[in-house]
PyMOL Python script that loads the backbone (N, CA, C, O; Angstrom):
from pymol import cmd

cmd.read_pdbstr("""\
ATOM      1  N   MET A   1       2.170  -8.815  19.190  1.00  0.00           N
ATOM      2  CA  MET A   1       1.160  -7.746  19.723  1.00  0.00           C
ATOM      3  C   MET A   1       1.440  -6.414  18.792  1.00  0.00           C
ATOM      4  O   MET A   1       0.502  -5.621  18.871  1.00  0.00           O
ATOM      5  N   ILE A   2       2.334  -6.053  18.070  1.00  0.00           N
ATOM      6  CA  ILE A   2       2.381  -5.287  17.214  1.00  0.00           C
ATOM      7  C   ILE A   2       1.493  -5.805  16.060  1.00  0.00           C
ATOM      8  O   ILE A   2       0.475  -5.203  15.718  1.00  0.00           O
ATOM      9  N   ALA A   3       1.932  -6.984  15.456  1.00  0.00           N
ATOM     10  CA  ALA A   3       1.038  -7.402  14.287  1.00  0.00           C
ATOM     11  C   ALA A   3      -0.511  -7.610  14.622  1.00  0.00           C
ATOM     12  O   ALA A   3      -1.377  -7.489  13.755  1.00  0.00           O
ATOM     13  N   ASN A   4      -0.739  -7.876  15.719  1.00  0.00           N
ATOM     14  CA  ASN A   4      -2.144  -8.181  16.461  1.00  0.00           C
ATOM     15  C   ASN A   4      -2.538  -6.789  16.223  1.00  0.00           C
ATOM     16  O   ASN A   4      -3.597  -6.835  15.597  1.00  0.00           O
ATOM     17  N   ILE A   5      -2.154  -5.457  16.445  1.00  0.00           N
ATOM     18  CA  ILE A   5      -2.783  -4.320  16.434  1.00  0.00           C
ATOM     19  C   ILE A   5      -2.997  -3.967  14.907  1.00  0.00           C
ATOM     20  O   ILE A   5      -3.956  -3.274  14.566  1.00  0.00           O
ATOM     21  N   MET A   6      -2.208  -4.392  14.122  1.00  0.00           N
ATOM     22  CA  MET A   6      -2.275  -3.992  12.772  1.00  0.00           C
ATOM     23  C   MET A   6      -3.200  -5.076  12.041  1.00  0.00           C
ATOM     24  O   MET A   6      -3.733  -4.892  10.947  1.00  0.00           O
ATOM     25  N   ASN A   7      -3.320  -6.380  12.915  1.00  0.00           N
ATOM     26  CA  ASN A   7      -4.688  -7.078  12.103  1.00  0.00           C
ATOM     27  C   ASN A   7      -6.158  -6.375  12.496  1.00  0.00           C
ATOM     28  O   ASN A   7      -7.052  -6.244  11.659  1.00  0.00           O
ATOM     29  N   LEU A   8      -6.255  -6.026  13.622  1.00  0.00           N
ATOM     30  CA  LEU A   8      -7.251  -5.575  14.189  1.00  0.00           C
ATOM     31  C   LEU A   8      -7.463  -4.146  13.362  1.00  0.00           C
ATOM     32  O   LEU A   8      -8.650  -3.843  13.236  1.00  0.00           O
ATOM     33  N   ALA A   9      -6.456  -3.169  12.747  1.00  0.00           N
ATOM     34  CA  ALA A   9      -6.598  -1.996  12.242  1.00  0.00           C
ATOM     35  C   ALA A   9      -6.922  -2.613  10.832  1.00  0.00           C
ATOM     36  O   ALA A   9      -7.067  -1.608  10.135  1.00  0.00           O
ATOM     37  N   GLY A  10      -7.061  -3.403  10.252  1.00  0.00           N
ATOM     38  CA  GLY A  10      -6.802  -3.889   8.961  1.00  0.00           C
ATOM     39  C   GLY A  10      -5.818  -3.627   7.802  1.00  0.00           C
ATOM     40  O   GLY A  10      -6.041  -3.494   6.598  1.00  0.00           O
ATOM     41  N   VAL A  11      -4.521  -3.586   8.589  1.00  0.00           N
ATOM     42  CA  VAL A  11      -3.352  -3.269   7.740  1.00  0.00           C
ATOM     43  C   VAL A  11      -3.422  -4.660   6.985  1.00  0.00           C
ATOM     44  O   VAL A  11      -3.725  -5.691   7.586  1.00  0.00           O
ATOM     45  N   PRO A  12      -3.050  -4.623   5.298  1.00  0.00           N
ATOM     46  CA  PRO A  12      -2.846  -5.922   4.317  1.00  0.00           C
ATOM     47  C   PRO A  12      -1.537  -6.394   5.157  1.00  0.00           C
ATOM     48  O   PRO A  12      -0.977  -5.615   5.928  1.00  0.00           O
ATOM     49  N   GLY A  13      -1.054  -7.836   4.934  1.00  0.00           N
ATOM     50  CA  GLY A  13      -0.084  -8.820   5.338  1.00  0.00           C
ATOM     51  C   GLY A  13       0.960  -8.023   5.083  1.00  0.00           C
ATOM     52  O   GLY A  13       1.718  -7.736   6.010  1.00  0.00           O
ATOM     53  N   TYR A  14       1.168  -7.563   3.880  1.00  0.00           N
ATOM     54  CA  TYR A  14       2.606  -6.957   3.099  1.00  0.00           C
ATOM     55  C   TYR A  14       3.209  -5.851   3.956  1.00  0.00           C
ATOM     56  O   TYR A  14       4.288  -5.707   4.532  1.00  0.00           O
ATOM     57  N   HIS A  15       2.065  -5.102   3.815  1.00  0.00           N
ATOM     58  CA  HIS A  15       2.597  -3.563   4.890  1.00  0.00           C
ATOM     59  C   HIS A  15       3.102  -3.843   6.030  1.00  0.00           C
ATOM     60  O   HIS A  15       4.166  -3.397   6.459  1.00  0.00           O
ATOM     61  N   GLN A  16       2.099  -4.871   6.786  1.00  0.00           N
ATOM     62  CA  GLN A  16       2.548  -5.523   8.073  1.00  0.00           C
ATOM     63  C   GLN A  16       3.994  -5.690   8.468  1.00  0.00           C
ATOM     64  O   GLN A  16       4.579  -5.426   9.519  1.00  0.00           O
ATOM     65  N   GLN A  17       4.455  -6.272   7.178  1.00  0.00           N
ATOM     66  CA  GLN A  17       5.941  -6.689   7.502  1.00  0.00           C
ATOM     67  C   GLN A  17       6.874  -5.460   6.993  1.00  0.00           C
ATOM     68  O   GLN A  17       7.989  -5.318   7.496  1.00  0.00           O
ATOM     69  N   VAL A  18       6.629  -4.999   6.470  1.00  0.00           N
ATOM     70  CA  VAL A  18       7.373  -3.401   5.708  1.00  0.00           C
ATOM     71  C   VAL A  18       7.206  -2.541   7.270  1.00  0.00           C
ATOM     72  O   VAL A  18       8.228  -2.023   7.722  1.00  0.00           O
ATOM     73  N   TYR A  19       6.037  -2.430   7.971  1.00  0.00           N
ATOM     74  CA  TYR A  19       5.949  -1.597   9.052  1.00  0.00           C
ATOM     75  C   TYR A  19       6.784  -2.096  10.622  1.00  0.00           C
ATOM     76  O   TYR A  19       7.291  -1.438  11.531  1.00  0.00           O
ATOM     77  N   MET A  20       6.627  -3.476  10.396  1.00  0.00           N
ATOM     78  CA  MET A  20       7.577  -4.336  11.232  1.00  0.00           C
ATOM     79  C   MET A  20       8.985  -4.024  11.291  1.00  0.00           C
ATOM     80  O   MET A  20       9.691  -3.752  12.263  1.00  0.00           O
ATOM     81  N   GLY A  21       9.229  -4.108  10.188  1.00  0.00           N
ATOM     82  CA  GLY A  21      10.756  -3.568   9.791  1.00  0.00           C
ATOM     83  C   GLY A  21      11.327  -2.378  10.163  1.00  0.00           C
ATOM     84  O   GLY A  21      12.375  -2.222  10.789  1.00  0.00           O
ATOM     85  N   LEU A  22      10.476  -1.440   9.683  1.00  0.00           N
ATOM     86  CA  LEU A  22      10.556   0.203  10.062  1.00  0.00           C
ATOM     87  C   LEU A  22      10.647   0.047  11.818  1.00  0.00           C
ATOM     88  O   LEU A  22      11.695   0.171  12.451  1.00  0.00           O
ATOM     89  N   ILE A  23       9.647  -0.175  12.261  1.00  0.00           N
ATOM     90  CA  ILE A  23       9.721  -0.424  13.822  1.00  0.00           C
ATOM     91  C   ILE A  23      10.879  -0.770  14.619  1.00  0.00           C
ATOM     92  O   ILE A  23      11.317  -0.148  15.587  1.00  0.00           O
ATOM     93  N   ILE A  24      11.440  -2.113  13.965  1.00  0.00           N
ATOM     94  CA  ILE A  24      12.873  -2.852  14.336  1.00  0.00           C
ATOM     95  C   ILE A  24      13.887  -1.671  14.343  1.00  0.00           C
ATOM     96  O   ILE A  24      14.281  -1.174  15.398  1.00  0.00           O
ATOM     97  N   VAL A  25      14.286  -1.248  13.128  1.00  0.00           N
ATOM     98  CA  VAL A  25      14.866  -0.437  12.744  1.00  0.00           C
ATOM     99  C   VAL A  25      15.125   1.096  13.456  1.00  0.00           C
ATOM    100  O   VAL A  25      16.131   1.774  13.664  1.00  0.00           O
ATOM    101  N   LEU A  26      13.789   1.253  13.693  1.00  0.00           N
ATOM    102  CA  LEU A  26      13.918   2.578  14.617  1.00  0.00           C
ATOM    103  C   LEU A  26      13.914   2.312  15.859  1.00  0.00           C
ATOM    104  O   LEU A  26      14.302   3.360  16.376  1.00  0.00           O
ATOM    105  N   ALA A  27      13.740   1.652  16.579  1.00  0.00           N
ATOM    106  CA  ALA A  27      14.028   1.171  17.819  1.00  0.00           C
ATOM    107  C   ALA A  27      15.505   0.736  18.225  1.00  0.00           C
ATOM    108  O   ALA A  27      15.940   0.687  19.375  1.00  0.00           O
ATOM    109  N   MET A  28      16.321   0.371  16.827  1.00  0.00           N
ATOM    110  CA  MET A  28      17.956   0.067  17.261  1.00  0.00           C
ATOM    111  C   MET A  28      18.236   1.323  17.156  1.00  0.00           C
ATOM    112  O   MET A  28      18.870   1.800  18.097  1.00  0.00           O
ATOM    113  N   LEU A  29      17.897   2.158  16.107  1.00  0.00           N
ATOM    114  CA  LEU A  29      18.254   3.717  16.445  1.00  0.00           C
ATOM    115  C   LEU A  29      18.022   4.458  17.623  1.00  0.00           C
ATOM    116  O   LEU A  29      18.963   4.859  18.309  1.00  0.00           O
ATOM    117  N   ILE A  30      17.313   4.585  17.796  1.00  0.00           N
ATOM    118  CA  ILE A  30      16.836   4.925  19.322  1.00  0.00           C
ATOM    119  C   ILE A  30      17.768   4.598  20.449  1.00  0.00           C
ATOM    120  O   ILE A  30      18.292   5.318  21.299  1.00  0.00           O
ATOM    121  N   GLN A  31      17.835   3.139  20.185  1.00  0.00           N
ATOM    122  CA  GLN A  31      18.606   2.258  21.777  1.00  0.00           C
ATOM    123  C   GLN A  31      20.298   2.989  21.093  1.00  0.00           C
ATOM    124  O   GLN A  31      21.029   3.449  21.970  1.00  0.00           O
ATOM    125  N   TYR A  32      20.750   3.053  19.835  1.00  0.00           N
ATOM    126  CA  TYR A  32      21.649   3.193  19.685  1.00  0.00           C
ATOM    127  C   TYR A  32      22.687   4.744  19.883  1.00  0.00           C
ATOM    128  O   TYR A  32      23.904   4.917  19.937  1.00  0.00           O
ATOM    129  N   ALA A  33      21.421   5.738  19.953  1.00  0.00           N
ATOM    130  CA  ALA A  33      20.977   6.840  20.091  1.00  0.00           C
ATOM    131  C   ALA A  33      21.567   7.236  21.595  1.00  0.00           C
ATOM    132  O   ALA A  33      22.531   7.927  21.925  1.00  0.00           O
ATOM    133  N   THR A  34      20.846   6.703  22.156  1.00  0.00           N
ATOM    134  CA  THR A  34      20.413   6.725  23.647  1.00  0.00           C
ATOM    135  C   THR A  34      21.831   5.873  24.475  1.00  0.00           C
ATOM    136  O   THR A  34      22.284   6.201  25.572  1.00  0.00           O
ATOM    137  N   GLY A  35      22.242   4.940  23.764  1.00  0.00           N
ATOM    138  CA  GLY A  35      23.164   4.434  24.552  1.00  0.00           C
ATOM    139  C   GLY A  35      24.780   5.216  24.315  1.00  0.00           C
ATOM    140  O   GLY A  35      25.665   5.237  25.170  1.00  0.00           O
ATOM    141  N   SER A  36      24.867   5.837  22.904  1.00  0.00           N
ATOM    142  CA  SER A  36      25.996   6.553  22.622  1.00  0.00           C
ATOM    143  C   SER A  36      25.685   7.901  23.464  1.00  0.00           C
ATOM    144  O   SER A  36      26.734   8.544  23.467  1.00  0.00           O
ATOM    145  N   LEU A  37      24.923   8.430  24.008  1.00  0.00           N
ATOM    146  CA  LEU A  37      24.969   9.640  24.458  1.00  0.00           C
ATOM    147  C   LEU A  37      24.913   9.204  26.369  1.00  0.00           C
ATOM    148  O   LEU A  37      24.332  10.025  27.079  1.00  0.00           O
ATOM    149  N   LYS A  38      25.416   8.166  26.930  1.00  0.00           N
ATOM    150  CA  LYS A  38      25.600   7.742  28.157  1.00  0.00           C
ATOM    151  C   LYS A  38      27.360   7.697  28.103  1.00  0.00           C
ATOM    152  O   LYS A  38      27.822   7.482  29.224  1.00  0.00           O
ATOM    153  N   HIS A  39      28.104   7.810  27.337  1.00  0.00           N
ATOM    154  CA  HIS A  39      29.378   7.099  27.174  1.00  0.00           C
ATOM    155  C   HIS A  39      30.183   8.508  27.008  1.00  0.00           C
ATOM    156  O   HIS A  39      31.401   8.506  26.829  1.00  0.00           O
TER     157      HIS A  39
END
""", "prot")
cmd.dss("prot")
cmd.show_as("cartoon", "prot")
cmd.util.cbc("prot")
cmd.orient("prot")
């Protein structure tokens, strides 16, 4: 879904891979931060 949005926005293929990696890392950091606050 995110790749589809980037295609529609005209983002080049290499940049899509970089942005997808950043999004995954950011999501993991957010999950870790919210998980550590519950304990």
